[in-house]
N, C-alpha and C positions, 0 to 999 in steps of 0.2 A: 409581364413584369411583376405584377402583384402575386401571382401564383409562385413565382420563384421566391419572392420575399417570404411568403407563408411557409414554404418548405424549410427555408433556413432557420426560421424561428419557431417552428412548431414544438421543438423539443425543448425549448427554453423555458425556465421557471417564470419568466416575465411574460409568458405567451398571453395575448390578448385576442379577442375575436378579430378575424382578418380585416375587416373594414376599418375598425378602430386602430389596429396596429398600423395599417397602411397610412392612415391619416396622420399618425404620430410621426412616422418616417418623413412624410412630405413636410410637416411643419418643422421638424429638425433640419431638414435639408435647407429650407428656406431661411431658417435662422443661422446657418453655419457661416461663420466668418473667421478670418485670421485674428487670433486673440489681439485684443487692444486696438483694433483697427475697424474701419467700416468696410473692409475689403470682403466681398462675398466669395465663398468657396462654392463652385457649381460642379456638380459631379455627372450631371446627366445632359443629354441633348435637349430634353424638354425643359430643364431648368434654364439653360442658356437662352432658349428662345422666349420663355416667359420673361426673362430679365431683358432681353434685347427689344421686344416690341415696344415699350414706352420710349425707348431711345429713338426709334424711327418716328413716332408721333411727335416727339419734341424737337426733331431735327438735330439730334446730338450726333457729333462725329465720333464714331467708334473705331479704335485701332486695336490691331491684334499683334502680340509679340510672342510667336511660337518657340517654345523651348523644351528640352528634355530634363529640366531640373539642373541640379548641381550649379546654381546660379554663380556668375562671376562678373567682373567689371564689364565685360563685353555686353552681357545681358542688360546690365544696369544702364549703360549708355544708350541702349536701344529703347529701354522704357522711358528713360528721360527725354529722348527725342520724341517719342510718341506723346508724352504728356504735354510737351510744348505745342503740339499741333493738333490735339484731339481732346474732346470733352471726356471721353471715357476710355480707359486703357484696359484691355483684357490680356492677361498673361496666360497662356496655356502651359502646363507642365504635364507632359506625358512622354514616357519612354517608349518609343514606337518600334516594336519587334521587327516590323517589316523593313526597317532600315539596316538591320543586322544580317550578315551572311550566316549560313549554317555553321561555319567554322569560327565565327566571331563570338566571344563570351559575353552574351547578353546579360547573364546573371551577375557579372562582376561589374556591371556599370554602376557608377556611384548614384545611389538614390539618397537624397539629403533633404526630405520634405521638411522637417523641423527647422533646419538652417535656412532653407530657402524661404519659409515663411517669416523668419526673423529678418532676413534681408529685405523682403518685400515691405514688411511693416516699417522698418527704418527708412526705407526709401520714400515711402508714402508719406511720412512725417516731413521728410525734407522737402518733397514736392509741395506739400501744403503750406510750407513756410516760404516758398519761392514764388513771388508774385509774377514771374514771367511765365508761368505755365497756364495753358488753357484748361487742363484737367489733371486728373489723378489716376491712380489705380483703382478700378471700380470692382474688378472681379478676377479670380484665378479659375480657370477650367482645368480641373484635374480628373479626367475621365478614367475608367477601366478599359482594358482591351475589348471586353464584351460590348461596351457601349460604342466604342469606335468601329468595331467590326461586328455589326449585328448578325451577319449570316455565319459568323465564326471566323476566327483568324485562318487565312488560307495557307499560311506557312511561309518560310523563308527560302525554299528551294527556287531554282531558276525556272523550273517548269511547273510551279504551283498554279493551281486553278483558282480563279476568284476574280473579283472586280478590281482592276488596277488602272492607274493612269500611267502610261508608258510614253515618254518623250524620246523619239529617236530622230537623228542619230546622235544628239548631245549625250544622251544617257549611256551611250556605248564607249564614250571617249575618256581618257584620263582616269579619273576615279572610277568611272563606269567599267573599265576594263578590269580592274582589280577587284571591284565590288559590284558584280553585275546586277544585283537586285537593289542596290542602294538607292538610286534615283527613282526607281519605280515605287520604293517605299515612301521616299520623300514626297514625290508628286502626289501620291494617293492620299497620304495622311493630310497634306496641306490643302488639298481640294475639299477633303472632309471637313477640316477645321474652318475653311473659308465658308463653306456652305452652313455650317453650324453657327458661327458668331456673325457672319455677314458683315464683316468690317469694311469700312471706307479705305483704310490704309493697313498695310502689313509691313513689319519691320523685320529685316534680316541683316546679319553681319557680313562684311566683305570677305572675312577669313574663308568662308566657304563659297568662294567665288563661283565655282561651277554650279552650285546650288542656286545661287541667285540668278543665273542666266536661265537654268531650268524653270524657276518660278515665274520669272518674267515672261518667258516663252509660253508657258501654260496659261497665265492670266490673258495674254494676247490671244492665243489660239482658241481658248474656250470663251473668249470675250466676257471675262469676269469684270464687273464694275469696281475694280480695286486698284489703288495706287500702291506699288511696290516700292518701298523705301530702303535703301541700302546704306548702313551706317559703316564708318571706317573701322578697320580692325583695331581692337584694343590690344595693347601689348605690354609686356613687362619692361622695366627700364633698359634691359639688355637686348630688346627686340623680339623675344620669344612671343608668338601670338597666344593670346589667352584662349584656353580651351578646357572644357570639362575633363578632357583625357590627360590633362597635364599632372593630374594628381597620381597617376600610375608611375611616373618616371623616377621618383626618388632623387637623392642628392647627385649621385655620380652621373647619371644620364641627363639630369637637368642641366648640368654644367656644359654639356656638349650639345644640347638640343638647339642651341641658337645656330647650328651650321646652316640649316636650310635658309633662314632669314639672311644670313650673311652671304650665302651664294647667290640669292635673288638680288640682294643689293648690289653685288658686284656686277651682275648682268645689267641691272638698271642703269649703273654708272656708265656702261658702254653706250647705252641709248641716249643719255644725257650729253655724251660726247660727240653725238652725231652719228653713231654706228647704227645701221638699219638692217644688216644682213644677220640671218639667224645664227650661222655658224659661229661668228665672232662673239655675238651677244651670249650665247649659251656656253661658249668655251669659258668665258669668265666664271659663270656659275659652276661649272663641272670642275674647274681647277680648285676652287675653294672646297668642294665636297671631297675631291681626291686628296687634297693636301692634308685635310683634317683627318681623314680616315688613316692615312699613313702615319700621321703623328700619334694616333691612338694605338695603332698596331705595333708601334715601336716600344709601347709600355707593356708591363707584365699583366697577366689576366686579373690580378687583384686590383689593378688600377684602370684598365682601359675600358672603353665603351665601343661596342660594334654596332653598326648600322647598315642598312641596305637601302639603296636608292630605288624608288619605284619609278619616278619620271621627273624630269625637268622640261617644262613646256614653254613654248612661246606661241600664243594663240590668238586668233581673232576675238575681240571682246564681245561680239554678239552671238557667235556660233561655237567658240572654243575649238574650232578647227586649227590645226597647226599652219603657221605661215612661214614662207621662205624669207619674205623681207617685210619689215614692219612699214606700213603706210602711215607716214607721219600725220596725215589728215584724220586718221582713224585711231591710231594707237594700238595697243596690244595688251595682253595679259601675260606676265610671267608667272608661273605656278610650279609647284613641285610637292612631292611626297616622299618621306623618308620613314622607314621602319626602324625604330630603335629596339634593338634585340635585348633580351633578358640579361642581366648583369652576370658576368662571368665571376666565379670564385668570390661570392659575397663574403664580406668581412664580419666579424662578430659585432653585432649592434649596428650594422650598416642600414641606413634608410634606403629601403628598396622601392617604396611607393606603395600606393593602394593595391590591395590584392597581391602583395608580394611582387609586384613589379613585372606583369606580363609584357610581351612585345607591345610597343606603343607606335601607332602610325600617326606621324605628324604631317600636317598639310599647311601650306602657306602660299601667299601669292602677293604680287605687286602690280598695280595697274600703271601701265605706261601711257600717260595722258597724251592726247594729240598736241602736236606743236601748234603754237599760235599761227 
């Protein structure tokens, strides 16, 4: 690491002897914080481990909230929950390339570091004023890809060679069919983050329901001493699940994007009415999807929104395997994915969304709770 640092700085006018320069970098890293806050910004594995060691000796409960940045109210609700139950909260901000397929535009993913820091600073002040919290935000772990993949990033292809965590068969279902390397990337980076931070608790949102099942299974199968806490999905007032990808939608597609939530709620209503068979439950969801699309296709190209349904699922809550009938003692998970296609015939001045509105894949789910 020192030799790499020397090569980058050797041509600089501010060059200093290698040892002196490396010591300056270490001191700067130790002092780096989010402005106007005590929140440390940790960039390396070594920095995290040095910060973590005293917490172990002091018997502090440390929690981790993994994110890819572009923070929204969903992330904030998880951080609040962690602060209520932990002495020290670590938020990781890292856009993990292994979660993106080779045809997915990693380069267009929103990177909002400055705004994320402002959000965390404001939230930490609120947590300090709330006497009901056990702790506050102590650190942000914001590594580079070279730090997370010390042997080199192995690539995004299905047949990439490297060190991976692969959870089957769950990673091959639903989201895994469309994005075959997604859960491999999620499980791999999460295991790395867990090993680096060594938290007692980790916090994930219910919106990515299959991801939460993958993480729970990984923690169980690899016997990690971690409590996985799943927070409820945060939503807009009209029901749209909050997601960093919503910035791509633009106004026209945003107005139609609630179709998936409305479809799942129609299916949920069937369950609450005592219906347990798959066909009847999912028929209600598919009717909402089809009717809404027909309404859109009746409009002209300068007004309509097109979308494609990837799947509508009714699955077992612990395996994500499809079920023919819901066991009322177990419940189930309704989930779906819809791809909102790019806007047709954009109008002058129309808000197309971030990066001119590429195709946006929306996911959502509703947990069917076991009956009493």
